[in-house]
N, C-alpha and C positions, 0 to 999 in steps of 0.2 A: 601393258595394262596391269593395273595395280589390283592385287587381290586381297580382301579383308581376311585377316586370320583371327581366329579365335585365341583367347588367352592362353589356353592349353593345347599343345599340339598332340598329335597320336604318339609320336615317337616319345615325347617326354613322359606323357602318360604311361606308356609301356614300361619305360625305364623306371618309373617311380613305383609302379606297381611290382614289377619283378624285384626291386630294391626291397620293398617292404616285405614282399613274401620271403624273400631269402633271408632278410634280418629277422623276421619271425622264426624262421626254420633254424638259422643259426643260434638264435636265443633258446629256443627249445632244445636243440641238440646239445649246446653248451651246459645248459642246466641239468639235462640228463647225464651227459658224459661226466660233468662235475661231481654229480652223486655217485655214478658208477665207478669213477676213479678213486674216490675215497673209500669205497666199499672194497674194491678189488685190491687196492694197494695194502690195505689193513689185512685182507685175506692172505695175500702173498707173504707179507712179512710174518704173519702167524705160520703159514706153512714153512717158510724158511726156518724159522725159530724151531718149530716142532721136529723138522728134520736134524737140526742141530742137537736138540734134546736126545733124539732116538740115537744119534751116533755116540753120544757121550755116555748113554745109558748102557750100549753094548761093551764099552771099555770103562768099568768102574774104577780101575786105578787111575786112570787119567783123570776122572772127575774128583777122586779123593785127593789126589795131587795138588789139584787146582783148588780144592777147597782148603787144603791144608794151609796153601799159601795165601789164603783169602784174596785171590785173585778174580778179576773179572775176565770173561772169555775174550772180548776185544777191546780191552782198555778200561780205564777206571770210569768211564762215563757211559758204557755201552751195556753189554749184556751181563746180568748179574746170575750167580749160581746158588741153588739150594739143594741139600740131599735129604731125603726123608729115609731114616733108618727103619729097618723091619720092627723095630720095637715102637716105633712111633715118633721118636725124636727127630728134630729138624735142625740141621746145621747149615750155614752159609749166609752170605750177604742178603739174599732174597728170602730168608726164612719168614719175614714178616707178612709175606703175601699169601701164606698157606694158611688158612683158617682150618677148623676141624673139618669141614665138609670136604675140602680138597684134599686133605691128607687121608681121609677114610676112603675117598675114591682112588686115590693113587696106591694105597695098601691093598684095596680090592682088585687092583689089576686094571683100572680103567685110567684113560688119559684125561688131562684137564686143560681147558682152554678157557680163559678168562681175562678181565681187566680187573686192576687193583692199583693201590696207591702203595708207593715205596719211597720213602725219605721224603715225603712231600710231593712226590711227583706221580702223575698216572702212567702205568706201565701195562705192556701186554705180557701176560702169564701163559706159558706152555709147559705142562709137565707130562711125563709119560713114566710108566712103572718100569722098575730095574728087574733084571733076572733074578736078584737076590731076595725079592720080596718087599723092597722099598721103592722108592721113586726119585726122579730127578726133575727139577724145576729150572726153567730158565726165564728171566724176566727182562724185557727189553723196554726202554723209555719209549712213550707214546710220541715224544718229539721226533724220534727216528722215523717213525710212521709218517708223521706229519710232513717231514722233510722229502721224502720219498713221493708223497702225495702232490706236494707243491711242485716238485721237479716234473712230474707227469702232467699236472694241470697247465703248468707253464708252456710245455710242449703243445698242449691243445689249442693254444691261441693262434698259432700260425696257420694251421689247416683251416680252422674256422674263419680267420681273416682273409686267407686265399679263396674260400668257398664264396665268402660274400663278394669280393672283388669279382670273381668269375661270374657271378649271377648279375652283377651291374653290368659287366662288359657284354655278357650274353643278352641282357636286356636291351642294351643300346643297339647291338647289331640286329635282334629281332625287331625292335621298334622302327629301326632304320629300313630293314627289308620290307616291313608292312606299310610303314608311312609312305615309301617312295611311290608305289603304284597308286596309293589312294590320293596323294597330293596331285599326281599326274592326272588321275581321272578327275579330279575336282577342277583342275586348270583346264582341262579338256571340256568339262561342263560349262565352265564360264565362257570359254571361247565359243561354244556351241551358242549360248544365250546371247553372245554378241554378234552371232550372225555368220561366224565362219562354219564352212563346210568341208567335207572330205578329210576329216581328222580321223586319225586311227589310234587307239589306246592299245598297246601290246597287252596280251593276255598273260602276264606274268604275276608271280606269287602265289599265295594260297587260293584254294578253289573259289572261295567267297570272293576275292578280289579279282580274280579272273573272270567270274561271272559279271561283276561290275563292270569290267572293262568290255565284255561282250555287249552288256546291256547298252552302254554308252555308244558302241560302234553300231549296234542296230538303231538306236535312236538317231545317229547321224545319218545313217541311210534313209530312215523313215523321214526325217526332216527334209531332206534333199528332194527324196521323191514327191512329198507335199507340197514344198515350195514350188518345185517344177510344174505340178498339177496347177497349182494356184496362178503361177505366171501365164500358162497356156490358157487357164480360164479367163483371167484378165484380158489376154489377147483376144479371146473368143468374144468377150462382153463388149469389149471397145470396138471390134468389128461389127457386131450386131447392132450397136447403138450408132455407130458412124454413118453406117449405110442409109438408114431411114433419115438421119439428121442431114446427110449430104443431099439427099433427094428433097427433102422438105426445104432446105435452104435454098437450094437452085430454083425450085417453082416459087418460093416467097420473093426471092430477088426478082425474078422474071415477072411476077405480078407487080411488085413495088416499082420496077423500072418501066412498067407498061409494055414490056416486050409480049406478054400475052394479054390479049384483048378480045372483046367480042364473044363470039360463041365459043372461043377457046377456054374461057375463065371456068365454067363448070367442070370441064374435063381436069383442069389443074387442080380444082378444089377436091374432086375426087381422089387424085392421086395423093394429095395432101393428106387427106383424111385417112387413107389406106396406109401411108407411111406412119402417121401419128398412131393408127391402131396397132401397127407392127410394134412400135417403140412402146406404147401403152402395154401390150400383152407381155413383152419382153421384161419390162420393169416389174409388171405384176408377178411374173414367174420368179424374178428374184426376191420380191418380198414374200412370196409364199414359201420358197425355199428357207428364207431367213425365219419366218415364224415357225416353220416345222423343226428348225434347229434349236429354237428356244426352249428354255425349261419349263415356261409357264404355258405351253401349248394345251388348250382345253379340249376336252372331249365331252360331248353331252350323251351319255349312255342310255339306251331304252331298247326295247324289243321292236326289232325292224321286220317288216315284211319283204324279204329280198325280192320275191316274185313282182310285186309292185314297183320296187325301185328299180329292176332290170327294165320293167315295162315302160316307166318313166323315161329312162336313159334311151331306150330305142325310139320312143316316141320324139324326144328331143332331137335326136341325129338323124332321123328318118328324111327330113327335107335337105339337109346338107349332103347326106349321101346320094340322094336323088339328084341335086344338081351335078354331081361327079360322076352320074351312072354307075355307082357302087351298089351292089346288091346287099343290103343290110339284113342280116338274119338274127333270129334269137333262138336260143335253146334253154328251155328251164323245165324242171319237173313239175308234176301235177300230184299232189299239192306242192306248192313252192316251199322251201325251208324259212323259217323265221330265225333270227339271230339277234343277240343282244349285244349292240355295237352303236356306233355313232352313224347314223344313216346319211347325214349330209356329208361326211367324209368319205364314206363309201361312194356315194355319187360323184364327188369331186375325183376320187381315185378312177372310177369308171370313164369319166369324161375325159381325163388326161390320157388314159389309154386308148380311148376310142379316136381322140383327135391325132394322136401319134399314128395310129393304124390307117386313118383315112387319109393322111398325108401321102403315104406310100402306096396305097391301093390304086392300081389303075382302073380306068372305065371297065365295066363288065365283069370285074372280079368281085368276090365276096368279102363281106366283113361280118364277124360272127361275134356275138356277146352271149356267152353261155353261163348258166348257173347249175350246180349240182351240190348236194349235201355229201359229206364224208365223215361219218360218225357225228361228233357235235360240231365240227367245223363246217365252214361254207367255203365252196371253190367257185372262184370267178374266172372266166377265161375271156380273153380278147384275142381272136385270131383274124388274120387277113390273107388276101391273095396277093400280097405285094412280093418283092424280090427276096424277102427273108434276110437272114442275118448269117454271116460266117461264125465259126467257132471263136475266132479272135473278137469278132464283134459282140458275141455272147458274154465273153469274159469282161468286157468294159461297159457293157450296155447301160448300167445304172450310174456310171461315172459322169459327173457333170460335163457336158460339151464333148465328150469322147466321139459319139457317133456324129454329132453335127459337124465336128471338125473333120472328120475323116470322109464324110459325104458330101461336103459342100461342093456345089456344082456339078455332082453326079447324079444326085436324085433329090427330091424336095426334103428340106430339113427345116426344123423350127428353131426355137431359142437354144437348144441344147440341153434345157433344165427340166424338160417335162419328165423324163424317165427318173431322173434323180429326185424329183418331187415325188413321183409314184413310189419309190423305194422307201423315202423317208416317210411317206403317208402311211404306207403298208406296216412300217415297223412301230409307228405311234399307235396303230389299230392293234398291235400284238400279234400280227401276222407275218407272213413271209411271201415274197414275190420271187418268181422263176421265169426264165424265158427259154424257149427253144428256137433254133435259128429257122426251122421249117416244120410247119404244123400240118393238119389234114388239107387246108386250103393252099398249101404251097408257101405261104409267107410265115412271118414271125407268129409265135403263140405265147402270149404272156399269161401266166397262172398266178392268180393270188389266193393264198389260204388265209381266212380269217377265222380265229377262234372266238367263242362267246366271251365277253368281257363282264366282269363283275362292276357294279355301280362304284364309282370313285376311282376306276381303274386310272392309273397315271404311268406312262412310260417315259422315263428320264430321257432328255433330248441331248444330254452331252456327247459329244463325239460326232465325228463325220466318218462317213464310209471312206475307206481307203482304196 
């Protein structure tokens, strides 16, 4: 599978960045060192010249002998000598570098350090007083200082070049180390998007890259779990649709082939209607769940008398409970609380929970719809006298088709979407729904907490419950 790559890779970017940083660092360091080398070299040359002057000043005969011979200390083009007599006279090749101020300083016992011109060339001047009351001066051409500076500056180029090369190599190694797990993570993400599952990204590299790898591994597990649930749900949906369709097809073919005639036709018609009602109810649940998942789900917020709403629900379900010999009860405070919410959606929620409870409540057992206030919130309960739920059932009660698949053939089940619809509807109303496996009547107890909603309230519908 080909993967589209951007024009600049992470490794290349890191190498370029480290190279640029290193180049700037080398440039700044080089400029600073260039300047420091010039200053330090001149200072070293002056110090060396000053020490030579002090040595000669301690041996006046040697200095006089050199002066008498008009020789320079290190050859004709190197250091020149001058002597300042106690009387103030100056002798020697370097006499011209001593102006009145420098002579006065030497005669006063002070050392002299200066720059002057000698025979048209710039020289470094160092002078020290002598024990006899005069002074001794040495003058060295600035070219000698420049040569020493050039040698030291030339030696600076190699370490700077090595530093820049090391930075480039280090950047390349760092870029490769950082880019490799990122590229692997990107490839894994592409494979996940293509439908592959069970992929694992090694948690290597820096903490951020390891965190990325962990997130991809978690995503892979979540996708696999979600797709497994979707497959199970589709199998459940196909089963729910196929059963009434098969029954309806059989009776329709029997009617078409005149296998069923006479007095058997009304009974066949009733069975067909029952199966079509089942199919219509299931499709309606699918559409209801789809609408609840949509982002444009509408709520009409108004003040609702929950006592009247619960009363209407009990009245509507009384006849069906009586048909199944189920004892329908109601619990509500006096006066009943009012709540700012969508009354139609609350009634839809209660109807769904009541239908779920009636399905599993045996004859002679109670079904309770209760209402109470808790602070600003309202609590609605639907309890039944059925078999209840296990702890494992409670954990998956609001997942689509989970209980329906688990208890098909064991107890009466519906489409498998009713409790998922109740969960999403409660969430849309800004509330929370919970279930206990066994309530006061022995069966399951569903509790819905609904808060007051402000006008214009909107709960985003993105995401499905995992």
